[in-house]
C-alpha positions, 0 to 999 in steps of 0.5 A: 500500500505504501507508494511514495508517488502518492500524495496522501493526506496525513490521515491516509498516510497514517491509516496506510502505515497502521494497515501495513503494520497489522497485516503481518500480525494476522489481524485481518480475516481475509487477505485482499491483496490478490482479490479482484478490485474495481473502482466504481464510476461516480462522484466518489470513486468507491472501490469494490473488492470481491472476496471469494469465499468470504461468506463461508469464512465469516465468523458466526453471528453472535445473535439471531434476529429473533433475539434482537431487542428494539431500541429503548425509547 
């Protein structure tokens, strides 16, 4: 992710640094470095990443929808 040719804001520079520190420590559930990625057209240029098998590797939901409580008013 580190590329000296990019002119990153201080926030993005810090974020990229922390991201790179976390990867080798195994803090991410999925390695997205080899996943198909696409920049979506539009005003904001969102990035979409296809993580194949994510649905099979995700951790179990902590509670079912029948166990959720409505917010307190």
